[in-house]
C-alpha positions as CSV (number, residue, x, y, z in Angstrom):
1,M,-11.3,-16.8,20.8
2,K,-11.1,-16.0,24.6
3,R,-12.3,-12.4,24.9
4,A,-15.6,-13.4,27.2
5,A,-15.5,-10.0,28.6
6,A,-16.1,-8.1,25.3
7,P,-19.4,-8.1,23.5
8,T,-19.6,-10.6,20.6
9,T,-20.5,-8.0,18.3
10,D,-17.1,-6.6,18.7
11,R,-15.4,-9.9,17.6
12,P,-13.9,-10.8,14.2
13,E,-15.4,-13.7,12.4
14,G,-14.1,-17.0,12.6
15,G,-13.7,-19.8,15.5
16,T,-16.9,-21.0,17.4
17,A,-16.1,-18.6,20.3
18,A,-16.6,-15.6,17.7
19,R,-20.0,-16.7,16.5
20,G,-22.9,-15.7,18.6
21,A,-26.8,-16.2,18.0
22,T,-27.3,-12.9,16.2
23,G,-24.3,-13.3,13.7
24,A,-23.4,-9.7,14.0
25,H,-19.6,-9.7,13.6
26,Q,-17.0,-7.7,12.4
27,S,-14.8,-8.8,9.6
28,L,-11.0,-9.5,10.9
29,S,-9.8,-6.6,8.7
30,K,-12.2,-4.1,10.4
31,Y,-11.5,-5.5,13.8
32,I,-7.7,-5.1,13.4
33,R,-8.1,-1.6,12.1
34,A,-10.2,-0.7,15.2
35,R,-7.6,-2.0,17.6
36,F,-4.5,-0.8,15.6
37,D,-3.4,2.1,17.8
38,E,-3.2,-0.3,20.8
39,C,-0.5,-2.4,19.2
40,S,3.2,-2.3,19.6
41,R,5.3,-1.0,16.9
42,S,6.3,-4.4,15.6
43,Q,2.7,-5.6,15.8
44,K,1.7,-3.0,13.7
45,D,3.9,-4.3,11.0
46,V,1.9,-7.6,11.5
47,A,-1.3,-5.7,11.5
48,Q,-0.7,-3.7,8.4
49,Y,0.3,-6.8,6.5
50,I,-2.7,-8.9,7.4
51,V,-5.2,-6.0,6.5
52,D,-3.7,-5.6,2.9
53,H,-2.4,-9.2,2.0
54,L,-5.5,-11.2,3.5
55,D,-5.1,-13.8,1.3
56,E,-1.6,-14.5,2.2
57,A,-2.5,-14.3,6.0
58,A,-5.3,-16.9,5.3
59,F,-3.0,-19.5,3.7
60,Q,0.7,-18.9,4.8
61,T,2.3,-20.3,8.0
62,A,3.0,-17.9,10.9
63,E,6.9,-18.1,10.1
64,E,6.1,-17.0,6.4
65,L,3.9,-14.4,7.5
66,A,6.6,-13.2,9.9
67,R,9.2,-12.9,6.9
68,R,7.0,-10.9,4.7
69,A,6.0,-8.4,7.6
70,N,9.8,-8.2,8.5
71,T,9.1,-9.3,11.7
72,S,9.2,-12.8,14.0
73,S,6.9,-15.6,14.1
74,S,6.7,-15.0,17.9
75,T,5.4,-11.5,17.5
76,V,2.8,-12.8,15.1
77,V,1.6,-15.2,18.1
78,R,2.0,-12.4,20.3
79,F,-0.4,-10.2,18.0
80,S,-2.7,-12.9,17.7
81,Q,-3.3,-13.3,21.2
82,A,-3.5,-9.5,21.6
83,L,-6.3,-9.5,19.8
84,G,-7.8,-12.1,21.8
85,F,-7.3,-15.4,19.8
86,E,-5.8,-18.3,21.4
87,G,-3.2,-18.4,18.8
88,F,-2.2,-17.7,15.1
89,P,-4.2,-20.8,13.8
90,E,-7.6,-19.0,15.2
91,L,-6.7,-15.8,13.5
92,Q,-6.0,-17.5,10.4
93,A,-9.4,-19.2,10.5
94,A,-10.9,-15.7,10.9
95,A,-8.4,-14.6,7.9
96,R,-9.8,-17.6,5.7
97,E,-13.4,-17.0,6.5
98,E,-13.3,-13.3,5.4
99,Y,-11.1,-14.5,2.3
100,R,-14.0,-17.0,1.0
101,R,-16.8,-14.6,1.8
102,V,-15.2,-11.8,-0.1
103,H,-14.3,-14.3,-3.4
104,A,-17.7,-15.7,-3.0
105,S,-19.3,-12.4,-3.4
106,P,-21.1,-11.8,-6.8
107,A,-18.5,-9.3,-8.1
108,S,-16.1,-12.0,-7.7
109,S,-18.2,-14.6,-9.8
110,D,-19.0,-11.9,-12.6
111,A,-15.0,-11.3,-12.7
112,A,-14.6,-15.2,-13.4
113,A,-17.3,-15.5,-15.9
114,S,-15.8,-12.8,-17.7
115,G,-12.5,-14.3,-18.4
116,S,-10.6,-12.5,-15.8
117,G,-9.5,-15.5,-14.1
118,P,-6.2,-17.0,-13.8
119,L,-3.6,-16.6,-16.6
120,F,-2.2,-20.0,-16.2
121,S,-3.1,-23.5,-15.5
122,L,-3.2,-25.0,-11.9
123,D,0.2,-26.8,-12.4
124,Q,1.9,-23.5,-13.1
125,N,5.5,-23.0,-12.3
126,E,7.4,-20.6,-10.2
127,F,7.9,-18.1,-12.8
128,E,4.2,-18.2,-14.0
129,T,2.9,-18.0,-10.3
130,A,5.0,-14.8,-10.0
131,L,4.0,-13.3,-13.1
132,A,0.3,-13.9,-12.5
133,A,0.5,-12.4,-9.3
134,D,1.9,-9.3,-10.9
135,H,-1.0,-9.3,-13.3
136,L,-3.4,-9.4,-10.1
137,N,-1.9,-6.7,-8.3
138,V,-2.0,-4.4,-11.3
139,E,-5.6,-5.4,-11.8
140,E,-6.6,-5.2,-8.0
141,T,-4.9,-1.8,-7.7
142,A,-6.7,-0.5,-11.0
143,R,-10.1,-1.7,-9.6
144,K,-9.5,-0.3,-6.1
145,I,-7.7,3.0,-6.6
146,S,-9.9,6.2,-6.2
147,R,-10.4,8.3,-9.1
148,S,-10.8,11.5,-7.2
149,S,-7.5,10.8,-5.3
150,V,-5.7,10.7,-8.7
151,E,-7.1,13.6,-10.1
152,A,-6.2,15.4,-7.1
153,L,-2.5,14.5,-6.8
154,V,-2.5,15.3,-10.8
155,Q,-3.7,18.8,-9.9
156,A,-1.5,19.1,-7.1
157,I,1.5,18.3,-8.9
158,I,0.7,20.9,-11.8
159,A,0.0,23.4,-9.2
160,A,3.0,23.0,-7.1
161,E,6.2,25.4,-7.6
162,K,8.5,22.4,-6.7
163,V,7.8,18.8,-6.2
164,L,9.9,16.8,-3.8
165,V,9.6,12.7,-3.9
166,A,10.7,11.0,-0.9
167,G,11.7,7.4,-1.1
168,T,14.5,5.3,0.4
169,D,16.0,1.8,-0.4
170,Q,13.9,-0.3,-3.1
171,M,11.5,3.0,-3.3
172,A,14.5,5.1,-4.2
173,F,14.4,3.8,-7.8
174,F,10.5,4.5,-8.0
175,A,11.2,8.2,-6.6
176,S,13.8,8.6,-9.1
177,Y,11.6,7.3,-11.9
178,L,8.9,9.6,-11.1
179,R,11.3,12.5,-11.0
180,H,12.5,11.5,-14.5
181,L,8.9,11.5,-15.7
182,L,8.0,14.6,-14.5
183,M,11.3,16.3,-15.4
184,L,10.4,15.4,-19.1
185,L,7.5,17.6,-18.5
186,D,9.7,20.5,-17.6
187,L,8.6,20.3,-13.9
188,R,10.9,21.0,-10.9
189,V,11.3,17.6,-8.9
190,D,13.7,16.8,-6.4
191,V,14.2,13.4,-4.8
192,V,15.1,12.5,-1.1
193,A,16.4,8.9,-1.2
194,S,19.0,9.0,1.5
195,P,19.9,11.0,4.8
196,S,22.9,12.7,3.0
197,Q,23.8,16.2,3.8
198,E,22.5,17.4,0.2
199,A,19.3,15.4,0.8
200,L,18.6,17.0,4.2
201,S,19.3,20.4,2.6
202,R,16.3,19.6,0.4
203,L,14.1,18.9,3.3
204,G,15.1,22.4,4.6
205,R,13.8,24.0,1.6
206,I,10.1,22.9,1.8
207,D,7.5,25.5,2.1
208,E,3.9,25.9,1.4
209,N,4.4,25.8,-2.3
210,T,6.1,22.5,-2.3
211,L,4.1,19.1,-3.0
212,V,5.9,16.5,-0.9
213,I,5.3,12.6,-2.2
214,G,6.2,9.7,0.1
215,L,6.6,6.4,-1.1
216,S,6.8,3.3,1.1
217,A,6.2,-0.2,1.1
218,G,5.5,-1.9,4.4
219,R,7.2,0.0,7.2
220,P,8.0,3.5,6.0
221,H,11.7,4.5,6.4
222,P,12.1,7.2,9.1
223,L,13.3,9.6,6.7
224,V,10.1,9.6,4.6
225,V,8.0,9.8,7.7
226,R,10.4,13.2,8.7
227,A,9.7,14.4,5.2
228,M,6.1,14.1,5.5
229,K,5.9,15.4,9.0
230,L,8.0,18.6,8.3
231,A,5.9,19.3,5.3
232,R,2.8,19.2,7.4
233,H,4.3,21.5,10.0
234,R,5.3,24.1,7.2
235,K,1.7,23.6,5.7
236,A,3.1,22.0,2.1
237,Q,0.6,19.6,0.4
238,T,1.4,16.2,0.9
239,A,0.6,13.0,-0.9
240,A,1.4,9.2,-0.1
241,I,1.8,6.1,-2.8
242,T,1.7,3.1,-0.5
243,D,0.9,-0.6,-0.1
244,A,-0.1,-0.5,3.6
245,T,-3.5,1.4,4.4
246,L,-2.6,1.7,7.9
247,S,1.2,3.3,6.9
248,E,2.0,6.3,9.1
249,V,3.0,8.2,5.9
250,A,-0.5,7.7,4.8
251,K,-1.8,9.0,8.0
252,L,0.5,12.1,7.2
253,A,-0.8,12.5,3.7
254,H,-3.7,14.7,2.2
255,I,-3.8,12.6,-0.8
256,K,-3.5,8.7,-0.6
257,L,-2.9,6.2,-3.3
258,Y,-2.8,2.5,-2.6
259,Y,-1.4,-0.3,-4.5
260,S,-1.3,-4.0,-4.2
261,S,1.9,-5.8,-3.6
262,N,1.1,-9.3,-3.2
263,S,3.9,-11.8,-4.0
264,P,4.8,-15.5,-3.8
265,A,8.4,-14.5,-4.2
266,F,10.9,-13.6,-1.4
267,V,10.3,-9.6,-2.3
268,R,7.0,-7.4,-2.6
269,S,5.9,-7.0,-6.2
270,H,6.1,-3.7,-7.3
271,A,4.6,-4.1,-10.9
272,A,1.5,-2.2,-9.8
273,L,3.4,0.4,-8.3
274,L,5.7,1.1,-11.7
275,S,2.1,1.4,-13.7
276,L,0.9,3.8,-11.1
277,V,3.8,6.0,-11.4
278,Q,3.5,5.9,-15.4
279,A,0.0,6.6,-15.3
280,L,0.2,9.3,-12.9
281,A,3.1,11.0,-15.1
282,Y,0.7,10.3,-18.2
283,G,-2.0,12.0,-16.3
284,V,0.0,15.0,-15.8
285,Y,1.0,15.3,-19.4
286,A,-2.8,14.7,-20.5
287,Q,-3.9,18.1,-18.8
288,D,-1.9,20.1,-21.5
289,S,-0.4,17.6,-23.9
290,A,0.0,20.6,-26.6
291,Q,2.3,22.3,-24.3
292,Y,4.3,19.3,-23.2
293,D,4.9,17.9,-26.8
294,D,7.6,20.2,-27.9
295,R,9.5,19.8,-24.7
296,I,9.3,15.9,-25.1
297,K,10.3,16.0,-28.8
298,A,13.0,18.1,-28.2
299,F,14.3,15.3,-25.3
300,R,14.0,12.6,-27.9
301,L,16.3,14.2,-30.2
302,K,19.2,14.7,-27.9
């Protein structure tokens, strides 16, 4: 790392140039967060992915990382250099050092001792690898999610006169499924999944009694960002369900729920998102199950 002009305490760990006599260093994740606003739009995609998928950044090539972050390998290299590294290998060294430190913590050792280690043997095939990743994503999401944020979103759903769920492309399915679950409880829910005239008219009906929930994976779709900005402008309550802690959708939300989407496959894993959506709907149901039971029984008889 070459940033000689900056104090060594501001540098991420990893690489000989980043190690000073005091040992007072930022982790790579914290360092990226601190400099996130200085990045270009494409570099922000890389930054988001590294912060939320540190294990993949630590052990994948620049080409693989670029593909998962929906950008180019040259952008990954330029991002590394913008942070002050000579190139991606030096940034990856910092990622590996942070990853090993985190996984060497007492909490990780306790988890391994309690039997929550890998589901399959080391010679697992592709199917088992993907299934194990889904299992870990659900577990990591459950461990890291904020109970207060979940409770706040449950109460916001119940209190809202109407709920609008915005999610496009791959998120359109989960937006529709959340709508289905909440409508079973006789709640008023709309979905915005494409820039159609009908969807835009739904955005036009957002008011201060609306709860807008934005769903995103990686870089959010402009339509979802537009919905969140409009909701904030009209003083509506906003919530984000996203796998990127630095997402623009999350920045516009009053309530934030994050899920893990690490995957060895060619697409992100949404197993944790599906679990989160179902658990959220159940949380709403549990607030007054007696009120909702008759409605659900009537639906099942159809």
